N, C-alpha and C positions, 0 to 999 in steps of 0.2 A: 349380172352385167360385169364385164371385165373392168377391173380397177387397178391392174398391176402397173399402170403408168405412174401411180403415186410413188414418190420417193419415200425412203424409209423414215418414218416419223417416230423413231424410238431412240431415246438417249442411250448413251453407252452403258450407263448404270441406272438401275431402277430406283426411282425416288418416290417413296410412299408419300412424303409431304407434298409433292407436286401432283399427286394422283388421287389420293383417297377422297378428299373433300369434293373434288370435281366429279368423280364417279358417283359418290353417294347422292349428290345433288341431282345428277342425271337420273338415277334410279327412282328417287323419291318423286321428282317432278313428272316422270313418265308414268307414275301410278303403278309401278310394278309390285309394290308391297300390298296392294289391295287384292282381295280374292275376286276371281271372276264369277260373279253371281249368276251368269247366264249359262255356265257349264252344266252339263248333265252328269259329270263325274262326281263321285262322293267327295266331300271336302275333307281337307286335313286341317285340324284346329288345334292350336297350342296356345294356352293362356300363360303369359309371362308371370312368374312369381313377382308380385309388386314390391319393388324396393321402397325403402322409406323416402317420403317426399322431400325431406330435408337432408337425405343422405348423400354421400359421395361414392363414386364408383370404387370398389375394392376388388381384390383378386377373386373373391367368391362370386361377385357379380360377373366378372370377366369370364370365369369358367362356365357359369350358367349360360351366358349369352353365346359363348363360343360353341357349346354343345347344341343349344336350342336352335340357334340360327343355322348351324350346319344341317340339322334335321329338317328345318323348315325349307331351306333352299333346295335340298334334295327332293322333298315332296313337291315343291313348286315346279321343279324341272321335270317331274314325272307327269305333269299335266293335271295335277289335282288343284281345285280351287283352294288356295292355302291362306288361312287366317292365322297370323301371329299377332295376338292382341296384347298391347302394352298397358301398363297402369302403374299407379303409385299408391302406397299405403300411408294413411295419416299417422301411423305409428305413435299411438297415444302417449305412452310414457316417454319414449325417446324424444319426441318433438317437444313435449311440454317441458322436459328437463332443459333442452337447449334454450328455449325462450325464457325460462325462469333464471337461468344463468345470465342471460343477457340483461334481464331486469335487475339482477343483483348488482351489476356494474353501474346501474343508474340509482342504486340505493332503494330499490322498490321490490315488492313481492306481489304475488298474484292476489293476495287478500286485500292489499291496499288498493289495487286496481278494481277489483270486483270481477265477477265472472264474465260479464258482457265485454268489458274493455280488454280483459285478458285474452279472451278468444279472438277479439279483433286484432290484437298484437300478433297472435300466432298466424292468423290469416295473412297479415302483412308480410310476415316472414315467409310463409308458404308461397305467396305470389312473387316475392323477390327471388327466392332460391329454389322453388319447387320444380322449375323446368331445367335446373342444372343437371340433374341426373339423366334427363332425356337427351340433352346435348352430348353428354358423356357416352351414353349408349349408342348414339349415332356414330361417334368416332370409332367404335368397335365394328361398325358395319351392320348393326342390327336391322334386319329387313322386316320390321313390324309395321302394321297399319296404324300410323299415327293418328289418322282421322277418327279411329275408334278408341283412342286412349281414354282410360277411366281413372278416377281418383275415388278412394273409398268414402269420401265425404261428398261426392257428387250427388245430385238430386235422385238419380235412379238407384244407386247403391243404398242411399238413405232409405228410400221406399222399400227396398228389399230387406234391409235390416229390420225395419218397423214391422213389416208383414210377418217375417219369420218369428220375431219375438212374440207377436200377438198370437200367431197360430200355435206356437209351442205352449204359450200360457193357457190358451183355451183348451188344449189337449191335456193340461195338467202336468206338462213336462218342464215348466219353469216355475220355480217356487222360491220364496224368500225364507231363509232359515238362519238361526243363530247357531253357528258351528265354529269349530276351530279352523282357522285359515292361516295360510302363510302371509305374514305381514312384513313389508319392507319399511322400516322406519325412515329411511332417506327419501324414498319415492312416495311415502305416505299412502300406500294402497295395498289391498290384498292381491295375491298372486295365485295363479293355478300351480299345481304340482310341476307342470312342464316348464314353468318360468323360474324354477328353483334349480340351481346347479350345486352339486355337493363337492366339497373339498375335504381332504384329510388334513386335520388341524391338530397340532400338539396342544394338549390340555392336561387337566388333572382329574383324577377320580378321588373324591372326598368321601371318607367313611366317617359317619356321624352317629353318635349315640342318641337314640330317641327314647327317653325314659317313660316307663309305664306311669299312668296317673296315680296308681296305688303305691308307687315307690318300691315295687317288688323287683325291679330290675329294668332292663332296657333291651331294645332291638337296635342293631347297627344297620343303618341304611347306607347305600352308596349312591352318589350323584356326581355329575359333572357340572351341575349348576346350583350351587348352594343358595344363591340369591332367590331362587324360586320357592325355597322352603317356606317363605313368608306366606305363600298362597296354598300350602299343603292342606288338604281336607281329609286325608286318610293315609294309612300305610297298607299296602297290599302284599299278600303272600300267595303263592300257588297252593291251592287246596290239597295237592298231592305231596307237598313238601313236609315230610315228617318232622323237620326241625321246628316248624312253626304252627302246626295244627292246634296245639293247646292254647295258642295266643289269639286265635281268631275270635273276635267279639270283644276283646279287651280294648282299653283306651290308652292312647298316648298323650302325654302332655308336651305339645309342640315346643321345642326350645326357642328362646328369644321372644316368642309370641304368647306362650302359655295357653294356647287354645287346645281344647280337648278334641282329639280326632280318633276315629275308630280304626281298628285293624280289620281289614276285610279280605275275603278270599276271592281270587280271580285267576282264571286259567291263562291270562295273557302274561303273567309274571314268569320270566325265565329263571328257573331255579339255579342255573349255572352262572348267571351274570351277577357280578358284584357280590353282595352278601345273600342274595335271594329274597331280601325284603326291599320293597320298592316304595319310595315316597311318592304320593299321588298328588299332582298339581293339575287338576282338570283344565285350568284356564291357560296353561302354557306348554302343553305337550299333547300331540294327537292321540297317543296311546293312553295317556292318563285321562284324556277327555272321554274316550270310549269306556274306560273303567268307571269313570264317574257316572256315565249314563246308566251302566248296568247295575251300579250300586247306589243309585239315587244320592249322589254326593253333591254338595254345593260347589260352585266354581268361583274362586276369588282371584280376580285379576290384580296383580301387584306391579306389572310393568305396563306403562302406557304406550300409546301409538308412536310416541317420540323416542322410545327405547329407554326411557328413564323410569325410575321407581315412582309409583303414584301414591296417593294418600293412604291406600290400603296397606302400604308397606311401612306405615307408622313412622318411626324415627328415621327411617332410611329414605323417606320421600325426597324426590328431586335429584337423587344420586344417579349417575350413569350406572347401568346394570353391572358393568365390570368393576367399577369402584365399589359398588355395593357388595360384590362377591368377595373382594379383598377384606372389607370391613367385617363381614359376617364370619369369614374364616378366622379372623383375629379374635372375635368375640367368643366363638365356639372353642377356640384353643384356650382362651382365658378361663372358660367355664369347665374345662376338662372334658368337653364333649366331642372334640375332634380326635378320632382314633388314629388316623394316618392319612397322608396325602400321597397318592401314587401318580407318576407320570402316565399319561394315557393319550393315545392317538385315536381320534374318532372323526366321523364324517359330519360336517356341519353344512347346513343349507345356506346358500348365498343367493342374493338377487341376481338374476341373469343379466339385468340391465346395468346396475350400478355397483354390483359386487358387495353390497352391504349384507351383513349377517341377518338372516331371516329370524323373526320372532314369531313363534306360533301364538296367536291371540284369538280369543273368542270374539267374533263380530257378526253382525247381521249382514248377510250378503245374498245376492240373487244367484241361484244355482240352476243348471240344466240337468235333469235326470237323464243319464246317458245310456242306460242299459237297453231300452227299447229302440233307441236310435242306432246303437252299435250292432244289434242283431242282423238287420239286412245288409249292413256294410261288411260284416264278417261273412255272411252267406255269399255276397257278390264275389269275394276273393276265393272262397272255398270252391265255388262252382265255376271258377275261371272266367267269370264275366269281366273281371279286372285281373290283369297280370302284373306282378311286381318284379322288376328287373333291378338288381340281381335277385334270384329266387330265394337266397338265404334270408332276405329281409321279410319274407312271407311269414316265417315262424315268429319273428320279432313283432310283426303287426298283430298276429293272432294273440300272442301273449299279452300285449298291452290292451287290445280290444276286449278280450275275454275277461280281463280283470279291471275293466275301466271303472273309474270313480266319477261321481258327479262333478260337473265342471262349474267352478265359481266364476261367473261371468261379469260381476260388477267390479268396477275399479273406482277408487276414490280420486278421480281426476276431473279436470274440466274440459279437456280436449278430446273429442271423440263423439261417438253416438250416445247422446244422453238417453238413459233408460226411459222407455215410453210408459211409465207408470205414474199415475197421479193419485195422491192421498187426499182424502176428504177431511177437512178441518172440523167437520161436525160429527160425522158417524165413523170416521177413521177407516172406512173401507177403501179398496183399491179400484181404480178405473183404468183399464188397459184397452185401448182401441187404436185402429189404424189412423184415425184423425185426432188432432188435439181436442180433447173434450172441453166442453164449456160448463157442464154440470156433472155432479156425481151420479153415477149410474144407479146407485142404491137409494139415495135419499133426495136427489135433485138439488143439493146445495151447490152453490157456485164457488165455495171456498175450497179450491183445489190447489195443491202444491206438487209440482213434478219432482220425482226422485232426482237428487242432485248428482248421483253417480253416473258414470258412462260405462259402456260395454267394453269388455276385453277386445283389443284390436283384432285378435284372431277370430272373433265372431263375424265381423264384416268380411275378413279375408276368407273365411270358410264358405262364403256365398259367391266367391269370385268367378266360378265357372259359369254361373247363370246371371248374376247381377250385372256383369259386364256386357251381357247380350240383351239387356232390357227388362229382364224379369224384375218385378211381378207383371209387367205388361206382356202381352202375347205378340212380341215383335217379329219381324221377318228374320232378323239376325238370330233370335232364339230358335225359330223354326228351322233355320238353315244350319246352325253351327252348334246346337246342343243335341246330344252330348258331344264333348270334344274327343280328341284322338289320344294324344299322349300328354301326360303331366310329367314334366321334367323338373327336378329340383334336387337339392342336397338331402342326403339321408338324415341329416340332423333335424329336419323339420317334418319328418314323416308323420309324427303325431301332432305337433303344433298345428300343422296346416293340412297335409294331405288327407289324413284320416277324417278330419272334421269336414273337409270338402266332400268326401264320399258320403258321410252321414247326413249332412245338410242338403247335399244335392239330391240324394234319394228321397229325403223327407219332403223337400219342396217340389221336386220335378217328377218324382215317381220312377226315375230311372237313374242309372249310374252316370256320373259326370264325365268319365273318360274310360277307355278300355285298357290303357297301359300306363304304368307308373315307372319312370326311368329315374333311378337315383344315382347321383354322382357323389364323389367323396369331397374331401377338404383339400385346399391348396396349402401345402406346407413349405417351409423354407428348405434350403439345400441339405440341412442336417435332419430333416424330418420333424421339425418342431412347428406347431401351429403358429401362424402369424398373429402378432398382437403388438399394439403400440407400446405397451410397457416393456416388451422384450426388444423393441427396436429393430425387428426383423420384417417389418411390413414393406411390401413392394407396392408402389403406386402404378396401376395399369396405365394411367394417362402419361406418366413419365416414360414408361416402357414403350408406349405407342410413339411418343416423340422421338425416341432413340432408335427403335427397331421397325416401326410401322405396325398397323393393326393386324395385318395378315400374319406377321411373324409372331405376335403375341398370341393370337388365336391358335395358330398352328402349334406353338410350343405348349399351350395348355391342353390341347387334345392329342398330342403325340403319345402314343402308347397307352392312352388312358382306357380303363375299362370300368364298367358300372360298379358303383359302390366302393371303389378303391381310392384312397388318398393319393395325391401326386405331389412330387417335389418340384418346385420351380427354381431354376438356377440360370445363371448367365449363359452357360454352355448351351442349354436348350434354345434360348432366344437367339443366340448367334447362329446355331445350326439351322434354325427356321429361316432366319434372314438369308443365310447362305443358300438355302434351297430356293427361295424366291429369286435370288440373283442368278442362280444356275438356270432356272426356268427362263428367266428374262434373256440371258445370253444365248441359250439354245434357240429361243424363238427369234431373236435378232438374226441369227445365222440362217434360219429357214426362210424368213421373210425377205432378207436381203437377196437370197438366191432366187426367190420368186420374182422379185422386182427386176432382176437382170434379164428375164425372158421377154421376148417380143410378144409372145402369145400368152393367153391366160390359161391357167390350169383349173379345170372344173373340180369343185370339191365333191368327192364321192368316194365310196369304198372301192379301191382298185380291184380289178378282176384279172383273171388269166395271168397270174404272176409267175414268172419263171425263176428269177434270181432267189437263191437260197436265203440271203440276208433279208430280202423284202418279205418272203414268206414267213420267215422267223418272227420278225417284228409284228407283222399283222396277226399271226397266230398268238403271239404273246399278248397283244392288245385284246384279242377276243377272250383269252384266258383271264386276263386282268378284269375285264368288264364283267364276266360271269362271277368271278370271285368277289368283286366289290358289291355287286347286286346282292349276292347271298349274304355277305357280311352285314351290309346295311339293313337288310330285312331282319336280320338276326340281332340287331342293335349292337353289333361289334364294330363300333365306329372307329376306334383307335386302330384296330387291325386293318380295316379298309383303308384308312389313311396311310398306314405303313406300306401296304401293298402298292398304292399309287406312287408314293414317294420313291420306293425302291425301283419300281419299273422305270419311272421317268429319269431318275438320277443315274442308275446303273446301266439299264438296258438301252434306253432311248438316247440319252446324252453321251454316256461314256463309251458305248459300243456302236449303236446303229449310226448315229451322226458321223462318228469317226470312220466307220466302214463305207459311208457314202461319199466321202470327200473326193476321192480319186475319180469316182464315177461321175460326179457333178462337173468335173473339169472337162470330160470328154464330149458332153452334149449329145450323147448317142440316144438311140430310140428307147433304151432301157433306163432312162433317167429315173433316179429314185425320188425325184422332187415331189411327185404327187403322193407318194407314200409318206414322205417326211411331213408334208402338210396335213394329210389326213390323220395320221397318228397323233400329231401335235394337237389338231383341233379336237379330236375325241378325248385326248388326255386332259385338255383344258376343261372340257365339260365334266369329266370325272372329278377333277380337282376343285372345281368352282365352289362347292359348299364349304371346303376347308380353307381355301385361299381366295376369297371372293374378289378382292380389288385387283390384284396383279393379273389374275386370269381374265377378268373382264377387259382390262387394258390391252393385254396381248391379243386376246381374241378379236377385238375390234380392229387392231392393226393387221392381223392375219387375214381377216375377211376382206379388207380393202385390197389385198393383193391376190385374191382368188376370184374366179368366176362362180358366183353363188346363184342358186335358183331364185325365182321371184318370191317364193314363200319362205325364204330364209329369215330366221328371227332377227329382230332389231338389236337384241342384246343377249349376252350369254346368260343372264339371270333368268330369261324366259325360254332358253333353248331346251330341247328334250335331253333328258339324262340318258346316256348310252345304255342300251340293253341289247342282248344278243338274241335275235329271233331264230337265227340259224347259224350256229357257229361253224366257222371254216378253219378249224384248228388242225394244223399239220404237226402231229406229235413227233413224227420221225424227224422233221426239220428242227423242231425245238431241241430234241435230243442231240442231233448232230451239232447244232450251234453251241449247246452246252459243253460238249466235248472239246470243240475248238477253243472256246473261251477259257475253259479250265487248263488246256494245254498251254495257251499263250500266257496265262497268269503264272503257271508253274515256271516257265522259262524266265519271265520277268523277275520272279522271286529269287531264282538262282543268281541272276545277274546282279540283283541288289545285294545279296549275301556276299558275292565275290567282288563287289565294287566295280562292276563293269557297266559302262554307260549304256543306257537302254538303246540309244541310237546306233551303238557300235554293232556291226554285223559280225556274228560268230558262225563258224562253219558247223553244220549239223547234218547228221544222217538220221532217218526215221524208219523204224521197223513198225509198220502199222497193221499188219495182218489183214483182217477183214475190213478194216477202215481205210485201206490204201486208196481206194477210189475217191473217198471223201478228202483225204490228205492231198491227193494229186489235184483235185478240182479247187482246193483252197490253198494251194502252194503259195500264191502271191500274198494271200491274206496272212498266212503264218509268217512269211518272210518280213512283211511290212510291219506287222503288229508285235512280233516277238523279237524282231531284230536278228533274223537268221539268214544264213546263206545255205540253203538246203542242197546238198550235193547228191543225196540218194534217198529214194522212197521205196522201201522194200515191202513185198507182200508177206515176208516172214514176220514172225512175232518176236524174234530175237536176233541180234547180230553180234559178231565178235567185237568186243571193246578194243579199240585201237589205243596205242600209247598216247597219253595226254588227253584222253576223252573221259568224260563222266556221263553216266546214264541217268535219265529221268523217266520214271514210269508213270504214265497217265492212261486214262480210258481210251484216248485217241491212238495211243501207241507209245513206243519207247523212243525217246530222243537221245542221240549220242552226240554230245556237244564237245567240240575240240576247243580246249582252253588256249588262249593266246599267251604270248610271253608276258611275264610280270604278274600273272595270276597264280596265286598259291593257295592250295587247300590247307585249312588248318583243322 
């Protein structure tokens, strides 16, 4: 129906603040974010990496959402039933720390409250602030199905966690063992290897004399941690080391403690490190722990869970381990046992959450045996059932998976999924069932006590691809949307999360959870430094949205990005993105205002039987662009696709085609370019929508009001078909000709700029165009108007005699002979 009688309802400047919340509300209330479950087309499913429930939006989230929502919007426009499923993670350590700090301001701690009241306080916090992250994601334009949002502590994910634990336990893949673990004294919990980050730290290498018990001499050992010598139970040497072979089997009288310890042979000792003699402290070093197991050595723990020396440290009990180190060094020096102290830089493990130095401690923890779970996950990638983008991360994946270690999954926290194991007070056996047991399965006693620890947060996150769809129940969503399509996330959690989803997805569901993994990089500051609060270089995406608009923030984040590569965010990118949105807005206002000047309506359809060269050129370039974008999007080259659309719209459509049409629009002749202007704009808005959703939706709605659209026309751009070319009508010769014209005009303009000649000033010109003379003659007025020329001659020759006062410019279109006016001097 014709609606061109509407006046132009577009402000002179685009205002994101006046537009984005209104459009988002329209999308959400219209149900556009929900998948069409009646469609026969295969669905596209993307599960959002769940942000922390108490977290705030940061640039990493913004990048994730910008990429994911762009992919989702593209698939939705392709007619696929599209599910983008949101959720939040209970984030065990992070959330508990936040609430414990809050309690500290009240002079309380969790132990004073007790577990039940402490958990209630966290739930209060979650209910108050838990939806904050969702509102922030909405501001970015995230088009996910909020009706399906999940929380890792919801009832269904709880049931999924319980069933998975029980199933793995019954298969013998979950066990409880006393082993050395990474312990964070500040968080008071064990950590997996992936939760430990290593930093180069300046320290010392202490060389200490360890005397033989028979007083016949001594060995010199080297250590970076002399405080742990209080827990030494042996000295180890490599059995192939000729320096020490004769000492194997002798005894050492341990300094300060006077405990007799053996000298043992073990191949793990590096002959070239330190002195070649290694003090063995099985309770405080993972390598020493393994040496202890092989040599049947006792393990003496001298550092407690709080990071302080314990009763086994004797006179040093109660000291901080670093204070103890200083005191031991002084005592060894006084006894003449400290040979020397060397400066030494080494790698120290730190807690990924709180940055505390990790203490290796022996503790009883629950572990998952990973080798049998990893095998089918390795096979899935090797057989290309799952593709990793970029491909270079495939070898990284294999390296980790093929050398995988058992996963310690118990955490000494109160917030999270409490481990579903009950211990019998009478017979001490374990009961593990899907329902809370009332009696011991072994002896029938009712004296049961549940394990107080909770599971690693990544355990519940690892089930996210199917627990969010209703598993362990056989729901319609599970039948329709598992396995998913693409898992998009940062490369930094490939092992934390993605690999575990593959292993647990195959284990629980019997099939892979997704067919493609797309990994993005990190957002860095303008100098290429990782953003952190301590460095003061953090950008707040919400502040940026207030200043530039959500479209500009999204566009800046995805401009020129490629899989797996880090990107630098700066003000210039944001300003350029905002300028692009404004350029699009102004060009659209021009087209729509011209549509509204007509008495009749223009039908929106691909124009046919085009005669004008400029029109054929822009339509051919649109077809080329559409083909290129489709190819690039399918190939996951989203940044390249975005750049192609940006350059076409800015350079070719706005800067050239619109300018070329202005004189023709004034004549109102039968060859009006208005239908082509409208068609190309409408198609380009569709191409651009996944990258700039808000401004394209607003413009498209205004454009459609000014056109005669068919009855089956979509109600919103978000549901419109994404352009594809079924039969390309690309006139390559026309594209080549226009390329020569544009290059020629640019060359003339550049010379004028260099010579300080006003662009509007007409300068006399002769052109020797050879075989291009017919093209030059047909486009004479275009060259004169756009290059500021007064063309006096167009020659079929390829070269002319240069007249006095002329300069020549050689281009593919021909050679221009420009007569310079008075006052213009060549330097």
